[in-house]
C-alpha angles and dihedrals in degrees: 000000000000097000098035097082090047094050090051088069092070114116126243116278139155102214105067123247142242110263094199092052091050090050092045090050095046099036099037112014093035098037112018095043094044088051089051090051092046091050091048092053091041088055091053090048090053090049091049088057089054089050088066084068097035101027095162088067090071109092144161089269090055091051090050090051089053090052089050091052091049092050090049089056091048090050092049093053094045091047092050091051093048093045094052095045094051099036091060084075095045123101142148089262093070120107121242089257092051091049091052089048089052090057091051090048090054091050092049093047089047093051094045092050093045094050091048091048096049099039094086097027120125105217090204086078089070097059124081099207109056104126105117090199092058111049142231092066140147131222118202126204130170143174118267089232118108111176123203120219131176097270105010145026124232128214108199131214100008104178128190116194109194122196121190130203093276093052095253115140137207125190133207119190124183147137115252121216122200110197131210109249121240110257125216118189121211110179102166089122117040140163113257114266088240089092087089096045132082102184128030115171124171094199104040143277123257126187104208103179144350127026115301119198123193118187141180095000140082127251132205124192118179130185123218113245089213089076091073131215128312130246124270131244132218130253100352129141099243145157090206135002111288117228136224098207140043100268095106100038124096095174120035127181112194125218111282092020132101136204121195132177128203124189094345113157097200126023102174127185103187144140146203125308113257135172116255126211090276094054094254124131113245135168115263125214112349101160131153115207138178120206126210108321094349119129137207119199132180118181128224093272095053129088123210126202120186144144092231139346124213136185112206106358110124132072095319136044119252126250135166118307116244121260094035094279123140120263088228131021122177108172103156126050115319123192115192124179095194129009145329105219123187117198138160132062123302093348121156135217131188125194127186140158112023125346114190116186094180103170115116135160142169092206098078090245104153093198090063097047122086121218141143115240133189107206096156131079128248090009121173118214125185111189097150094112094058114120098173120033120179126173111167097173141058135241123250136209110238112221134183115205128213091255089052091251108150123220141154128220120216120243129198096237131090092192117032147137134229085268089067093072088069088078091057097051106110104256108262091238089066099051127099108010134149132202134210137179122235120181092338096311122110116223128193126210131183123229112165110016094179132114120212100024135168111276090230090062092049092048091052091049092047093048096046099047100035088058094043114106116238095011127106119203117230109190086186125024114183092189092077118105112253108217097211093048095041090223141055125270088236089061087064093051091125089059104030101027093204121155124193090265094056098100140093128215130207135182111220120218092257091060099260123137120226128191120200130187109247109212091180084078093049117126090216118120088239109028095184091051087050089054089051092050091050091051090053091051092047094049093048089052096043108029097143093049093049093044090052094051093042090054089057092057100034115038097174128017123175117189127178120261112253090253089059096056116089091182138015121175118169134174094198143010127302128192119216130174118271113244137190125237090279093053096254115148114248123223133193126242091274093055097255120136112258112230134200135201115237136181137186092299090069089082103083097208096061086196094139099035094112099039119135097244092180091062092043092051090050091054092050092046092050092047091052091047091051093047087055090050108044106350094256132102097225103111093172091062093062113111100199090242094092118125128237101271140036092243092054091050092049106041127064105227091194096055094040087056091049090052090064089079093059119122089216095094137139116178109311098345140075116220136207117209130196126230092278092054097253118143108242103165134030127190110198122202096204133356125353130203123197106191101146137033111277107206114225097004109134106169140029123188121185127201116198095349148086130246126228117195122191099150132061112272133194109198143045129303117196112187132176088201134039130313118213121190131197116189100320134142114224129194140144140227109213091192092058093040092051091058096060102065095083095052108120135212104222095206098056100021089233120139123205092259089059089065089070125072091230090051101044091112096038092117090065089074090064094058121091094218089066096055091104092063091066104021093091089075092071121105134214106237092192088072093055098072119067136160133236127196096005112195129177125188 
């Protein structure tokens, strides 16, 4: 079509672009203005023909006007190039600050291109009478200096020496200024943001086999809220209940498979919008999970957004990935609303760049509290390349009660292992007491003093003393002296705030009874801080015991030296290995790693010590919500009318339904072809299988079906179901993708842009009666060139 070849000139970009701006640039800046320039020069050419008759009319002023017209043409071309290159990245989803930055970028690109273009330019090329053997003629000289200012560039000492037929000369000398044009943005019509995406799946992405590599594009995987929540698990350290099925996972990597990302701006594991208990819309699901030996890697130029990330929590246990690679690598910026949980045996994790666990809550809701948890054994963790490390939440102990009521108990750590829950077991000295009153004095007496203990023993104690007259059972009595602490927990009431009823009990599957301290029932002003203070006291009193258990769960832990951390913000405690001055891990005399508790002060710079983490967490949460709504991060641009899922907010149901009547069909899909007869777009009504390279195909949209990919694909797949991948490399070419939106289906009159909600009215731009809606974006190039210090002699 007419505009297709022009749109194909757009440069590569991952953020989408404004269709109207591209059309304005091409149709008006690139066509109208160049015609104006051509006509202006043509006018001078016509006058120069007249000058053959009236040669004395030609003058130094006329030569300077020709130079001005030539510079106007140069400015028009440079502005068009700058406008196109920057506006590819422009869309309605940008914030006001980003829009203002786009204008400045256009100006800077315009000035840079103009200076480069004019630096080697001979201004004599602009004048029509320059033959010294055929007067009158003009000779132009200028300084090599071109100076850049904020809103213009200046060419100094431009001199025109005019010689008439008699040999008399006149000279004009001046500086010429070329201004930056005023820019008005009109983004009513815009290309869908999908230009920068390769995979968009409303019901998840699963890599079933082989190694899949995705590069230079963004990816979105949602998870339908209709699937429901997963089942819980007993006695785990957890920020939220772990699941045994796929209902929480937006991105799944099966055992034996691998998924790696290179230079991907957005890797989003999201879900549908649902109402929480407070009547607020939140994103459901959103997990990333590896299964068995599967691995998930994102390089240092990729950014990951997810609700939670898990190694080894699905149908199989986790074990080392093949080839010696890590089960999980997150080396760019990672934004996690809930937890990173590492399970399995001998698995390995590597973190670098910035890790932002931004979930935080005062309501003891583990699903809203970010932590990092080691639930596996012999885990290796390499965090030494982290520069920014933020954990604004705390870990929780996941418990399953006898009546199958699920609950989680808060811990005082932001980074912990399953060993950490040892500290929160009620000290054995406090378990299984009874009290009685004699002559007005209350006496306390121990019976069990074990934790954990066989349930049969507890049942006998409970039966005997609950039926005993004058005696009151106390399953937990915090007034008992704890040997390791040298005091009772009740003595620290001002710090810990625990009463005798602040505990939780659980029967493990092997019939053992466990009692845990429940800091959510603490009377302290800050219960989670109280939990953290207790953990510190426990660790100081029992370092060897904790070090021994930690070494069973974490075999190798590398953490950056304090000088390598730009930022460290923690809600709770973290334990890291002690090191010597050379960074070597220290061990005790029994060979166990020696650990140390650190807090925010560990980061030597202290640059972010006073940051408002509440405000920061809100920004991240809103950005994640918006990515899971329309693939952007501009929360302020949301209207409130958006639908539940990304697919629903992208695709026009009405026009997709109209397309069914098209005669351009092959099997279960409708195709769009370009002028050379090559299929560029397919809309499938049902399932789609990509098992061989399809030359020229740039986009696949499915309606009511899933997509299976087993061959490398360059383009965009938009699926309202699930995408499964088996050993395929996936990328995108925004230049090629940008050229498809004007392709038209002759039967229905719909073009590809009409299939998107943001492009439903795209065809209006083709109609002459709508020129006024975009014409205001044109500029008058005659106003761009001015003179300074004009002298004639």
